N, CA, C, O and CB atoms as a CASP TS submission, in Angstrom:
PFRMAT TS
TARGET T0000
AUTHOR 0000-0000-0000
METHOD Language model
MODEL 1
PARENT N/A
ATOM      1  N   UNK     1      23.088 -45.812 -13.123  1.00  0.00           N
ATOM      2  CA  UNK     1      22.511 -46.462 -14.286  1.00  0.00           C
ATOM      3  C   UNK     1      22.405 -47.968 -14.018  1.00  0.00           C
ATOM      4  O   UNK     1      23.362 -48.599 -13.569  1.00  0.00           O
ATOM      5  CB  UNK     1      23.363 -46.178 -15.558  1.00  0.00           C
ATOM      6  N   UNK     2      21.251 -48.518 -14.296  1.00  0.00           N
ATOM      7  CA  UNK     2      21.024 -49.953 -14.107  1.00  0.00           C
ATOM      8  C   UNK     2      21.509 -50.684 -15.353  1.00  0.00           C
ATOM      9  O   UNK     2      21.148 -50.329 -16.475  1.00  0.00           O
ATOM     10  CB  UNK     2      19.511 -50.262 -13.828  1.00  0.00           C
ATOM     11  N   UNK     3      22.320 -51.693 -15.145  1.00  0.00           N
ATOM     12  CA  UNK     3      22.824 -52.486 -16.259  1.00  0.00           C
ATOM     13  C   UNK     3      21.869 -53.632 -16.538  1.00  0.00           C
ATOM     14  O   UNK     3      21.200 -54.138 -15.637  1.00  0.00           O
ATOM     15  CB  UNK     3      24.243 -53.019 -15.962  1.00  0.00           C
ATOM     16  N   UNK     4      21.815 -54.035 -17.805  1.00  0.00           N
ATOM     17  CA  UNK     4      20.905 -55.108 -18.213  1.00  0.00           C
ATOM     18  C   UNK     4      21.133 -56.378 -17.413  1.00  0.00           C
ATOM     19  O   UNK     4      20.175 -57.055 -17.039  1.00  0.00           O
ATOM     20  CB  UNK     4      21.068 -55.402 -19.693  1.00  0.00           C
ATOM     21  N   UNK     5      22.393 -56.711 -17.144  1.00  0.00           N
ATOM     22  CA  UNK     5      22.682 -57.948 -16.410  1.00  0.00           C
ATOM     23  C   UNK     5      22.136 -57.901 -14.987  1.00  0.00           C
ATOM     24  O   UNK     5      21.875 -58.946 -14.392  1.00  0.00           O
ATOM     25  CB  UNK     5      24.187 -58.204 -16.377  1.00  0.00           C
ATOM     26  N   UNK     6      21.961 -56.699 -14.434  1.00  0.00           N
ATOM     27  CA  UNK     6      21.404 -56.566 -13.090  1.00  0.00           C
ATOM     28  C   UNK     6      19.876 -56.665 -13.101  1.00  0.00           C
ATOM     29  O   UNK     6      19.268 -56.977 -12.077  1.00  0.00           O
ATOM     30  CB  UNK     6      21.837 -55.237 -12.472  1.00  0.00           C
ATOM     31  N   UNK     7      19.259 -56.403 -14.248  1.00  0.00           N
ATOM     32  CA  UNK     7      17.802 -56.441 -14.346  1.00  0.00           C
ATOM     33  C   UNK     7      17.290 -57.858 -14.551  1.00  0.00           C
ATOM     34  O   UNK     7      16.186 -58.192 -14.121  1.00  0.00           O
ATOM     35  CB  UNK     7      17.328 -55.552 -15.483  1.00  0.00           C
ATOM     36  N   UNK     8      18.075 -58.676 -15.195  1.00  0.00           N
ATOM     37  CA  UNK     8      17.669 -60.053 -15.475  1.00  0.00           C
ATOM     38  C   UNK     8      18.106 -60.927 -14.314  1.00  0.00           C
ATOM     39  O   UNK     8      19.295 -61.199 -14.147  1.00  0.00           O
ATOM     40  CB  UNK     8      18.275 -60.565 -16.819  1.00  0.00           C
ATOM     41  N   UNK     9      17.151 -61.365 -13.518  1.00  0.00           N
ATOM     42  CA  UNK     9      17.517 -62.137 -12.333  1.00  0.00           C
ATOM     43  C   UNK     9      16.998 -63.568 -12.349  1.00  0.00           C
ATOM     44  O   UNK     9      17.093 -64.267 -11.340  1.00  0.00           O
ATOM     45  CB  UNK     9      17.012 -61.446 -11.112  1.00  0.00           C
ATOM     46  N   UNK    10      16.451 -64.016 -13.475  1.00  0.00           N
ATOM     47  CA  UNK    10      15.967 -65.394 -13.573  1.00  0.00           C
ATOM     48  C   UNK    10      17.075 -66.291 -14.113  1.00  0.00           C
ATOM     49  O   UNK    10      17.901 -65.867 -14.921  1.00  0.00           O
ATOM     50  CB  UNK    10      14.711 -65.477 -14.479  1.00  0.00           C
ATOM     51  N   UNK    11      17.073 -67.528 -13.653  1.00  0.00           N
ATOM     52  CA  UNK    11      17.946 -68.525 -14.268  1.00  0.00           C
ATOM     53  C   UNK    11      17.312 -68.924 -15.601  1.00  0.00           C
ATOM     54  O   UNK    11      16.159 -68.591 -15.876  1.00  0.00           O
ATOM     55  CB  UNK    11      18.153 -69.780 -13.326  1.00  0.00           C
ATOM     56  N   UNK    12      18.069 -69.629 -16.411  1.00  0.00           N
ATOM     57  CA  UNK    12      17.486 -70.110 -17.668  1.00  0.00           C
ATOM     58  C   UNK    12      16.348 -71.079 -17.401  1.00  0.00           C
ATOM     59  O   UNK    12      15.351 -71.070 -18.122  1.00  0.00           O
ATOM     60  CB  UNK    12      18.554 -70.784 -18.537  1.00  0.00           C
ATOM     61  N   UNK    13      16.477 -71.916 -16.376  1.00  0.00           N
ATOM     62  CA  UNK    13      15.403 -72.861 -16.041  1.00  0.00           C
ATOM     63  C   UNK    13      14.137 -72.108 -15.651  1.00  0.00           C
ATOM     64  O   UNK    13      13.047 -72.456 -16.105  1.00  0.00           O
ATOM     65  CB  UNK    13      15.839 -73.802 -14.892  1.00  0.00           C
ATOM     66  N   UNK    14      14.266 -71.085 -14.820  1.00  0.00           N
ATOM     67  CA  UNK    14      13.099 -70.305 -14.400  1.00  0.00           C
ATOM     68  C   UNK    14      12.449 -69.609 -15.593  1.00  0.00           C
ATOM     69  O   UNK    14      11.225 -69.608 -15.723  1.00  0.00           O
ATOM     70  CB  UNK    14      13.501 -69.267 -13.339  1.00  0.00           C
ATOM     71  N   UNK    15      13.267 -69.020 -16.463  1.00  0.00           N
ATOM     72  CA  UNK    15      12.738 -68.329 -17.641  1.00  0.00           C
ATOM     73  C   UNK    15      12.072 -69.317 -18.594  1.00  0.00           C
ATOM     74  O   UNK    15      11.027 -69.016 -19.170  1.00  0.00           O
ATOM     75  CB  UNK    15      13.860 -67.566 -18.368  1.00  0.00           C
ATOM     76  N   UNK    16      12.671 -70.498 -18.761  1.00  0.00           N
ATOM     77  CA  UNK    16      12.091 -71.525 -19.625  1.00  0.00           C
ATOM     78  C   UNK    16      10.747 -71.982 -19.068  1.00  0.00           C
ATOM     79  O   UNK    16       9.772 -72.097 -19.811  1.00  0.00           O
ATOM     80  CB  UNK    16      13.051 -72.726 -19.768  1.00  0.00           C
ATOM     81  N   UNK    17      10.695 -72.242 -17.773  1.00  0.00           N
ATOM     82  CA  UNK    17       9.444 -72.686 -17.150  1.00  0.00           C
ATOM     83  C   UNK    17       8.346 -71.647 -17.319  1.00  0.00           C
ATOM     84  O   UNK    17       7.194 -71.992 -17.585  1.00  0.00           O
ATOM     85  CB  UNK    17       9.660 -72.978 -15.664  1.00  0.00           C
ATOM     86  N   UNK    18       8.698 -70.383 -17.165  1.00  0.00           N
ATOM     87  CA  UNK    18       7.725 -69.301 -17.345  1.00  0.00           C
ATOM     88  C   UNK    18       7.233 -69.270 -18.787  1.00  0.00           C
ATOM     89  O   UNK    18       6.032 -69.159 -19.034  1.00  0.00           O
ATOM     90  CB  UNK    18       8.345 -67.937 -16.961  1.00  0.00           C
ATOM     91  N   UNK    19       8.160 -69.370 -19.739  1.00  0.00           N
ATOM     92  CA  UNK    19       7.803 -69.286 -21.159  1.00  0.00           C
ATOM     93  C   UNK    19       6.973 -70.482 -21.615  1.00  0.00           C
ATOM     94  O   UNK    19       6.016 -70.317 -22.372  1.00  0.00           O
ATOM     95  CB  UNK    19       9.061 -69.184 -22.007  1.00  0.00           C
ATOM     96  N   UNK    20       7.326 -71.671 -21.168  1.00  0.00           N
ATOM     97  CA  UNK    20       6.625 -72.879 -21.625  1.00  0.00           C
ATOM     98  C   UNK    20       5.218 -72.959 -21.024  1.00  0.00           C
ATOM     99  O   UNK    20       4.380 -73.716 -21.515  1.00  0.00           O
ATOM    100  CB  UNK    20       7.432 -74.141 -21.252  1.00  0.00           C
ATOM    101  N   UNK    21       4.959 -72.203 -19.990  1.00  0.00           N
ATOM    102  CA  UNK    21       3.627 -72.167 -19.378  1.00  0.00           C
ATOM    103  C   UNK    21       2.790 -70.980 -19.848  1.00  0.00           C
ATOM    104  O   UNK    21       1.703 -70.737 -19.323  1.00  0.00           O
ATOM    105  CB  UNK    21       3.755 -72.126 -17.874  1.00  0.00           C
ATOM    106  N   UNK    22       3.295 -70.246 -20.831  1.00  0.00           N
ATOM    107  CA  UNK    22       2.582 -69.103 -21.382  1.00  0.00           C
ATOM    108  C   UNK    22       1.819 -69.559 -22.624  1.00  0.00           C
ATOM    109  O   UNK    22       2.429 -69.962 -23.615  1.00  0.00           O
ATOM    110  CB  UNK    22       3.563 -67.935 -21.721  1.00  0.00           C
ATOM    111  N   UNK    23       0.511 -69.497 -22.574  1.00  0.00           N
ATOM    112  CA  UNK    23      -0.325 -69.967 -23.688  1.00  0.00           C
ATOM    113  C   UNK    23      -0.030 -69.238 -24.994  1.00  0.00           C
ATOM    114  O   UNK    23      -0.272 -69.786 -26.069  1.00  0.00           O
ATOM    115  CB  UNK    23      -1.789 -69.799 -23.340  1.00  0.00           C
ATOM    116  N   UNK    24       0.483 -68.025 -24.920  1.00  0.00           N
ATOM    117  CA  UNK    24       0.805 -67.262 -26.130  1.00  0.00           C
ATOM    118  C   UNK    24       1.966 -67.880 -26.908  1.00  0.00           C
ATOM    119  O   UNK    24       2.187 -67.532 -28.068  1.00  0.00           O
ATOM    120  CB  UNK    24       1.141 -65.819 -25.766  1.00  0.00           C
ATOM    121  N   UNK    25       2.703 -68.785 -26.286  1.00  0.00           N
ATOM    122  CA  UNK    25       3.853 -69.405 -26.929  1.00  0.00           C
ATOM    123  C   UNK    25       3.527 -70.724 -27.615  1.00  0.00           C
ATOM    124  O   UNK    25       4.419 -71.503 -27.953  1.00  0.00           O
ATOM    125  CB  UNK    25       4.929 -69.627 -25.920  1.00  0.00           C
ATOM    126  N   UNK    26       2.246 -70.960 -27.814  1.00  0.00           N
ATOM    127  CA  UNK    26       1.794 -72.161 -28.508  1.00  0.00           C
ATOM    128  C   UNK    26       1.002 -71.769 -29.746  1.00  0.00           C
ATOM    129  O   UNK    26       0.275 -70.775 -29.748  1.00  0.00           O
ATOM    130  CB  UNK    26       0.940 -73.050 -27.574  1.00  0.00           C
ATOM    131  N   UNK    27       1.152 -72.556 -30.787  1.00  0.00           N
ATOM    132  CA  UNK    27       0.407 -72.335 -32.027  1.00  0.00           C
ATOM    133  C   UNK    27      -1.038 -72.778 -31.844  1.00  0.00           C
ATOM    134  O   UNK    27      -1.373 -73.443 -30.864  1.00  0.00           O
ATOM    135  CB  UNK    27       1.061 -73.094 -33.209  1.00  0.00           C
ATOM    136  N   UNK    28      -1.886 -72.406 -32.788  1.00  0.00           N
ATOM    137  CA  UNK    28      -3.309 -72.760 -32.707  1.00  0.00           C
ATOM    138  C   UNK    28      -3.534 -74.261 -32.647  1.00  0.00           C
ATOM    139  O   UNK    28      -4.510 -74.723 -32.055  1.00  0.00           O
ATOM    140  CB  UNK    28      -4.054 -72.189 -33.891  1.00  0.00           C
ATOM    141  N   UNK    29      -2.630 -75.030 -33.262  1.00  0.00           N
ATOM    142  CA  UNK    29      -2.790 -76.489 -33.255  1.00  0.00           C
ATOM    143  C   UNK    29      -2.233 -77.133 -31.986  1.00  0.00           C
ATOM    144  O   UNK    29      -2.227 -78.358 -31.864  1.00  0.00           O
ATOM    145  CB  UNK    29      -2.105 -77.090 -34.470  1.00  0.00           C
ATOM    146  N   UNK    30      -1.768 -76.318 -31.046  1.00  0.00           N
ATOM    147  CA  UNK    30      -1.259 -76.830 -29.776  1.00  0.00           C
ATOM    148  C   UNK    30       0.230 -77.101 -29.755  1.00  0.00           C
ATOM    149  O   UNK    30       0.788 -77.410 -28.702  1.00  0.00           O
ATOM    150  CB  UNK    30      -1.970 -78.069 -29.430  1.00  0.00           C
ATOM    151  N   UNK    31       0.878 -76.991 -30.896  1.00  0.00           N
ATOM    152  CA  UNK    31       2.327 -77.213 -30.939  1.00  0.00           C
ATOM    153  C   UNK    31       3.072 -76.011 -30.355  1.00  0.00           C
ATOM    154  O   UNK    31       2.560 -74.892 -30.341  1.00  0.00           O
ATOM    155  CB  UNK    31       2.793 -77.478 -32.390  1.00  0.00           C
ATOM    156  N   UNK    32       4.264 -76.264 -29.885  1.00  0.00           N
ATOM    157  CA  UNK    32       5.080 -75.218 -29.264  1.00  0.00           C
ATOM    158  C   UNK    32       5.665 -74.321 -30.349  1.00  0.00           C
ATOM    159  O   UNK    32       6.171 -74.808 -31.360  1.00  0.00           O
ATOM    160  CB  UNK    32       6.213 -75.836 -28.394  1.00  0.00           C
ATOM    161  N   UNK    33       5.593 -73.032 -30.138  1.00  0.00           N
ATOM    162  CA  UNK    33       6.279 -72.086 -31.014  1.00  0.00           C
ATOM    163  C   UNK    33       7.646 -71.828 -30.375  1.00  0.00           C
ATOM    164  O   UNK    33       7.793 -70.940 -29.535  1.00  0.00           O
ATOM    165  CB  UNK    33       5.447 -70.735 -31.207  1.00  0.00           C
ATOM    166  N   UNK    34       8.633 -72.612 -30.781  1.00  0.00           N
ATOM    167  CA  UNK    34       9.952 -72.550 -30.140  1.00  0.00           C
ATOM    168  C   UNK    34      10.630 -71.208 -30.334  1.00  0.00           C
ATOM    169  O   UNK    34      11.460 -70.814 -29.514  1.00  0.00           O
ATOM    170  CB  UNK    34      10.841 -73.642 -30.678  1.00  0.00           C
ATOM    171  N   UNK    35      10.291 -70.492 -31.413  1.00  0.00           N
ATOM    172  CA  UNK    35      10.864 -69.161 -31.590  1.00  0.00           C
ATOM    173  C   UNK    35      10.403 -68.216 -30.493  1.00  0.00           C
ATOM    174  O   UNK    35      11.183 -67.395 -30.010  1.00  0.00           O
ATOM    175  CB  UNK    35      10.490 -68.597 -32.958  1.00  0.00           C
ATOM    176  N   UNK    36       9.144 -68.327 -30.098  1.00  0.00           N
ATOM    177  CA  UNK    36       8.619 -67.482 -29.026  1.00  0.00           C
ATOM    178  C   UNK    36       9.235 -67.867 -27.679  1.00  0.00           C
ATOM    179  O   UNK    36       9.592 -67.003 -26.878  1.00  0.00           O
ATOM    180  CB  UNK    36       7.084 -67.592 -28.959  1.00  0.00           C
ATOM    181  N   UNK    37       9.353 -69.172 -27.445  1.00  0.00           N
ATOM    182  CA  UNK    37       9.963 -69.643 -26.201  1.00  0.00           C
ATOM    183  C   UNK    37      11.393 -69.117 -26.099  1.00  0.00           C
ATOM    184  O   UNK    37      11.798 -68.582 -25.066  1.00  0.00           O
ATOM    185  CB  UNK    37       9.946 -71.197 -26.129  1.00  0.00           C
ATOM    186  N   UNK    38      12.148 -69.275 -27.179  1.00  0.00           N
ATOM    187  CA  UNK    38      13.533 -68.811 -27.220  1.00  0.00           C
ATOM    188  C   UNK    38      13.613 -67.319 -26.927  1.00  0.00           C
ATOM    189  O   UNK    38      14.444 -66.884 -26.129  1.00  0.00           O
ATOM    190  CB  UNK    38      14.162 -69.115 -28.584  1.00  0.00           C
ATOM    191  N   UNK    39      12.760 -66.541 -27.562  1.00  0.00           N
ATOM    192  CA  UNK    39      12.773 -65.089 -27.355  1.00  0.00           C
ATOM    193  C   UNK    39      12.469 -64.735 -25.903  1.00  0.00           C
ATOM    194  O   UNK    39      13.139 -63.884 -25.318  1.00  0.00           O
ATOM    195  CB  UNK    39      11.760 -64.409 -28.281  1.00  0.00           C
ATOM    196  N   UNK    40      11.469 -65.377 -25.325  1.00  0.00           N
ATOM    197  CA  UNK    40      11.119 -65.088 -23.929  1.00  0.00           C
ATOM    198  C   UNK    40      12.247 -65.463 -22.975  1.00  0.00           C
ATOM    199  O   UNK    40      12.573 -64.708 -22.060  1.00  0.00           O
ATOM    200  CB  UNK    40       9.844 -65.834 -23.538  1.00  0.00           C
ATOM    201  N   UNK    41      12.835 -66.625 -23.194  1.00  0.00           N
ATOM    202  CA  UNK    41      13.938 -67.059 -22.323  1.00  0.00           C
ATOM    203  C   UNK    41      15.095 -66.084 -22.439  1.00  0.00           C
ATOM    204  O   UNK    41      15.667 -65.676 -21.428  1.00  0.00           O
ATOM    205  CB  UNK    41      14.403 -68.494 -22.683  1.00  0.00           C
ATOM    206  N   UNK    42      15.443 -65.711 -23.652  1.00  0.00           N
ATOM    207  CA  UNK    42      16.571 -64.803 -23.850  1.00  0.00           C
ATOM    208  C   UNK    42      16.322 -63.444 -23.206  1.00  0.00           C
ATOM    209  O   UNK    42      17.245 -62.824 -22.677  1.00  0.00           O
ATOM    210  CB  UNK    42      16.849 -64.627 -25.335  1.00  0.00           C
ATOM    211  N   UNK    43      15.073 -62.981 -23.251  1.00  0.00           N
ATOM    212  CA  UNK    43      14.743 -61.680 -22.648  1.00  0.00           C
ATOM    213  C   UNK    43      14.755 -61.735 -21.124  1.00  0.00           C
ATOM    214  O   UNK    43      15.133 -60.760 -20.475  1.00  0.00           O
ATOM    215  CB  UNK    43      13.375 -61.209 -23.131  1.00  0.00           C
ATOM    216  N   UNK    44      14.346 -62.860 -20.548  1.00  0.00           N
ATOM    217  CA  UNK    44      14.165 -62.935 -19.096  1.00  0.00           C
ATOM    218  C   UNK    44      15.354 -63.508 -18.329  1.00  0.00           C
ATOM    219  O   UNK    44      15.581 -63.136 -17.177  1.00  0.00           O
ATOM    220  CB  UNK    44      12.969 -63.755 -18.798  1.00  0.00           C
ATOM    221  N   UNK    45      16.108 -64.400 -18.948  1.00  0.00           N
ATOM    222  CA  UNK    45      17.177 -65.092 -18.214  1.00  0.00           C
ATOM    223  C   UNK    45      18.443 -64.238 -18.155  1.00  0.00           C
ATOM    224  O   UNK    45      18.769 -63.501 -19.086  1.00  0.00           O
ATOM    225  CB  UNK    45      17.490 -66.452 -18.872  1.00  0.00           C
ATOM    226  N   UNK    46      19.132 -64.363 -17.042  1.00  0.00           N
ATOM    227  CA  UNK    46      20.431 -63.704 -16.912  1.00  0.00           C
ATOM    228  C   UNK    46      21.452 -64.569 -17.637  1.00  0.00           C
ATOM    229  O   UNK    46      21.926 -65.574 -17.109  1.00  0.00           O
ATOM    230  CB  UNK    46      20.830 -63.489 -15.400  1.00  0.00           C
ATOM    231  N   UNK    47      21.778 -64.160 -18.852  1.00  0.00           N
ATOM    232  CA  UNK    47      22.728 -64.905 -19.680  1.00  0.00           C
ATOM    233  C   UNK    47      24.060 -64.172 -19.768  1.00  0.00           C
ATOM    234  O   UNK    47      24.893 -64.466 -20.625  1.00  0.00           O
ATOM    235  CB  UNK    47      22.156 -65.131 -21.088  1.00  0.00           C
ATOM    236  N   UNK    48      24.244 -63.221 -18.874  1.00  0.00           N
ATOM    237  CA  UNK    48      25.474 -62.434 -18.886  1.00  0.00           C
ATOM    238  C   UNK    48      26.690 -63.352 -18.760  1.00  0.00           C
ATOM    239  O   UNK    48      26.757 -64.188 -17.859  1.00  0.00           O
ATOM    240  CB  UNK    48      25.463 -61.391 -17.746  1.00  0.00           C
ATOM    241  N   UNK    49      27.638 -63.188 -19.664  1.00  0.00           N
ATOM    242  CA  UNK    49      28.843 -63.992 -19.624  1.00  0.00           C
ATOM    243  C   UNK    49      28.755 -65.278 -20.419  1.00  0.00           C
ATOM    244  O   UNK    49      29.759 -65.972 -20.572  1.00  0.00           O
ATOM    245  CB  UNK    49      29.172 -64.310 -18.227  1.00  0.00           C
ATOM    246  N   UNK    50      27.576 -65.614 -20.931  1.00  0.00           N
ATOM    247  CA  UNK    50      27.424 -66.828 -21.743  1.00  0.00           C
ATOM    248  C   UNK    50      27.714 -66.490 -23.202  1.00  0.00           C
ATOM    249  O   UNK    50      27.342 -65.421 -23.686  1.00  0.00           O
ATOM    250  CB  UNK    50      25.989 -67.434 -21.591  1.00  0.00           C
ATOM    251  N   UNK    51      28.376 -67.401 -23.891  1.00  0.00           N
ATOM    252  CA  UNK    51      28.511 -67.241 -25.331  1.00  0.00           C
ATOM    253  C   UNK    51      27.211 -67.693 -25.980  1.00  0.00           C
ATOM    254  O   UNK    51      26.361 -68.305 -25.334  1.00  0.00           O
ATOM    255  CB  UNK    51      29.731 -68.049 -25.883  1.00  0.00           C
ATOM    256  N   UNK    52      27.069 -67.387 -27.256  1.00  0.00           N
ATOM    257  CA  UNK    52      25.882 -67.824 -27.978  1.00  0.00           C
ATOM    258  C   UNK    52      25.809 -69.346 -27.995  1.00  0.00           C
ATOM    259  O   UNK    52      24.731 -69.924 -27.864  1.00  0.00           O
ATOM    260  CB  UNK    52      25.883 -67.269 -29.413  1.00  0.00           C
ATOM    261  N   UNK    53      26.948 -69.984 -28.155  1.00  0.00           N
ATOM    262  CA  UNK    53      26.985 -71.445 -28.181  1.00  0.00           C
ATOM    263  C   UNK    53      26.553 -72.029 -26.839  1.00  0.00           C
ATOM    264  O   UNK    53      25.835 -73.029 -26.800  1.00  0.00           O
ATOM    265  CB  UNK    53      28.389 -71.938 -28.540  1.00  0.00           C
ATOM    266  N   UNK    54      26.982 -71.416 -25.749  1.00  0.00           N
ATOM    267  CA  UNK    54      26.590 -71.889 -24.413  1.00  0.00           C
ATOM    268  C   UNK    54      25.095 -71.705 -24.201  1.00  0.00           C
ATOM    269  O   UNK    54      24.422 -72.592 -23.675  1.00  0.00           O
ATOM    270  CB  UNK    54      27.377 -71.141 -23.314  1.00  0.00           C
ATOM    271  N   UNK    55      24.573 -70.546 -24.613  1.00  0.00           N
ATOM    272  CA  UNK    55      23.143 -70.298 -24.479  1.00  0.00           C
ATOM    273  C   UNK    55      22.347 -71.340 -25.266  1.00  0.00           C
ATOM    274  O   UNK    55      21.413 -71.944 -24.738  1.00  0.00           O
ATOM    275  CB  UNK    55      22.793 -68.874 -24.960  1.00  0.00           C
ATOM    276  N   UNK    56      22.720 -71.546 -26.526  1.00  0.00           N
ATOM    277  CA  UNK    56      21.984 -72.492 -27.365  1.00  0.00           C
ATOM    278  C   UNK    56      22.064 -73.915 -26.832  1.00  0.00           C
ATOM    279  O   UNK    56      21.080 -74.653 -26.887  1.00  0.00           O
ATOM    280  CB  UNK    56      22.512 -72.449 -28.782  1.00  0.00           C
ATOM    281  N   UNK    57      23.211 -74.302 -26.322  1.00  0.00           N
ATOM    282  CA  UNK    57      23.356 -75.645 -25.748  1.00  0.00           C
ATOM    283  C   UNK    57      22.438 -75.810 -24.542  1.00  0.00           C
ATOM    284  O   UNK    57      21.778 -76.839 -24.401  1.00  0.00           O
ATOM    285  CB  UNK    57      24.823 -75.911 -25.342  1.00  0.00           C
ATOM    286  N   UNK    58      22.392 -74.812 -23.681  1.00  0.00           N
ATOM    287  CA  UNK    58      21.526 -74.880 -22.492  1.00  0.00           C
ATOM    288  C   UNK    58      20.050 -74.852 -22.900  1.00  0.00           C
ATOM    289  O   UNK    58      19.241 -75.601 -22.351  1.00  0.00           O
ATOM    290  CB  UNK    58      21.835 -73.705 -21.522  1.00  0.00           C
ATOM    291  N   UNK    59      19.697 -73.995 -23.857  1.00  0.00           N
ATOM    292  CA  UNK    59      18.310 -73.929 -24.315  1.00  0.00           C
ATOM    293  C   UNK    59      17.889 -75.273 -24.914  1.00  0.00           C
ATOM    294  O   UNK    59      16.809 -75.777 -24.608  1.00  0.00           O
ATOM    295  CB  UNK    59      18.132 -72.792 -25.353  1.00  0.00           C
ATOM    296  N   UNK    60      18.738 -75.852 -25.767  1.00  0.00           N
ATOM    297  CA  UNK    60      18.423 -77.147 -26.372  1.00  0.00           C
ATOM    298  C   UNK    60      18.254 -78.230 -25.315  1.00  0.00           C
ATOM    299  O   UNK    60      17.373 -79.081 -25.434  1.00  0.00           O
ATOM    300  CB  UNK    60      19.514 -77.550 -27.359  1.00  0.00           C
ATOM    301  N   UNK    61      19.082 -78.204 -24.295  1.00  0.00           N
ATOM    302  CA  UNK    61      18.979 -79.174 -23.193  1.00  0.00           C
ATOM    303  C   UNK    61      17.622 -79.041 -22.498  1.00  0.00           C
ATOM    304  O   UNK    61      16.949 -80.042 -22.250  1.00  0.00           O
ATOM    305  CB  UNK    61      20.133 -78.968 -22.169  1.00  0.00           C
ATOM    306  N   UNK    62      17.224 -77.816 -22.188  1.00  0.00           N
ATOM    307  CA  UNK    62      15.948 -77.586 -21.510  1.00  0.00           C
ATOM    308  C   UNK    62      14.777 -78.017 -22.403  1.00  0.00           C
ATOM    309  O   UNK    62      13.833 -78.650 -21.930  1.00  0.00           O
ATOM    310  CB  UNK    62      15.807 -76.096 -21.121  1.00  0.00           C
ATOM    311  N   UNK    63      14.843 -77.675 -23.679  1.00  0.00           N
ATOM    312  CA  UNK    63      13.766 -78.031 -24.612  1.00  0.00           C
ATOM    313  C   UNK    63      13.662 -79.548 -24.771  1.00  0.00           C
ATOM    314  O   UNK    63      12.562 -80.100 -24.773  1.00  0.00           O
ATOM    315  CB  UNK    63      14.002 -77.369 -25.987  1.00  0.00           C
ATOM    316  N   UNK    64      14.791 -80.210 -24.904  1.00  0.00           N
ATOM    317  CA  UNK    64      14.776 -81.680 -25.039  1.00  0.00           C
ATOM    318  C   UNK    64      14.243 -82.354 -23.779  1.00  0.00           C
ATOM    319  O   UNK    64      13.487 -83.322 -23.864  1.00  0.00           O
ATOM    320  CB  UNK    64      16.188 -82.205 -25.347  1.00  0.00           C
ATOM    321  N   UNK    65      14.630 -81.850 -22.618  1.00  0.00           N
ATOM    322  CA  UNK    65      14.107 -82.413 -21.357  1.00  0.00           C
ATOM    323  C   UNK    65      12.598 -82.246 -21.304  1.00  0.00           C
ATOM    324  O   UNK    65      11.893 -83.170 -20.899  1.00  0.00           O
ATOM    325  CB  UNK    65      14.766 -81.730 -20.124  1.00  0.00           C
ATOM    326  N   UNK    66      12.080 -81.076 -21.708  1.00  0.00           N
ATOM    327  CA  UNK    66      10.646 -80.825 -21.659  1.00  0.00           C
ATOM    328  C   UNK    66       9.915 -81.749 -22.636  1.00  0.00           C
ATOM    329  O   UNK    66       8.875 -82.316 -22.301  1.00  0.00           O
ATOM    330  CB  UNK    66      10.344 -79.347 -21.982  1.00  0.00           C
ATOM    331  N   UNK    67      10.460 -81.895 -23.838  1.00  0.00           N
ATOM    332  CA  UNK    67       9.802 -82.737 -24.840  1.00  0.00           C
ATOM    333  C   UNK    67       9.805 -84.207 -24.462  1.00  0.00           C
ATOM    334  O   UNK    67       8.905 -84.946 -24.859  1.00  0.00           O
ATOM    335  CB  UNK    67      10.469 -82.564 -26.178  1.00  0.00           C
ATOM    336  N   UNK    68      10.794 -84.641 -23.708  1.00  0.00           N
ATOM    337  CA  UNK    68      10.926 -86.055 -23.373  1.00  0.00           C
ATOM    338  C   UNK    68      10.350 -86.433 -22.011  1.00  0.00           C
ATOM    339  O   UNK    68      10.552 -87.555 -21.547  1.00  0.00           O
ATOM    340  CB  UNK    68      12.362 -86.437 -23.414  1.00  0.00           C
ATOM    341  N   UNK    69       9.644 -85.523 -21.375  1.00  0.00           N
ATOM    342  CA  UNK    69       9.072 -85.876 -20.067  1.00  0.00           C
ATOM    343  C   UNK    69       7.740 -86.549 -20.199  1.00  0.00           C
ATOM    344  O   UNK    69       7.127 -86.908 -19.194  1.00  0.00           O
ATOM    345  CB  UNK    69       8.927 -84.652 -19.203  1.00  0.00           C
TER
END
């Protein structure tokens, strides 16, 4: 049996980069739909062993870095 943690092989950075480059994750006005980005990152990134607080802190860090570049 394949475990979920073995199927997710992207880092959070890789999953974030993939999600932020997906046109479906943007609203019609061009703004980012952060709920979609969050969902994609959570589905794709290997977050095994992370608490919810750790995940959110890392996600917020990535989002803030992207917004401030």
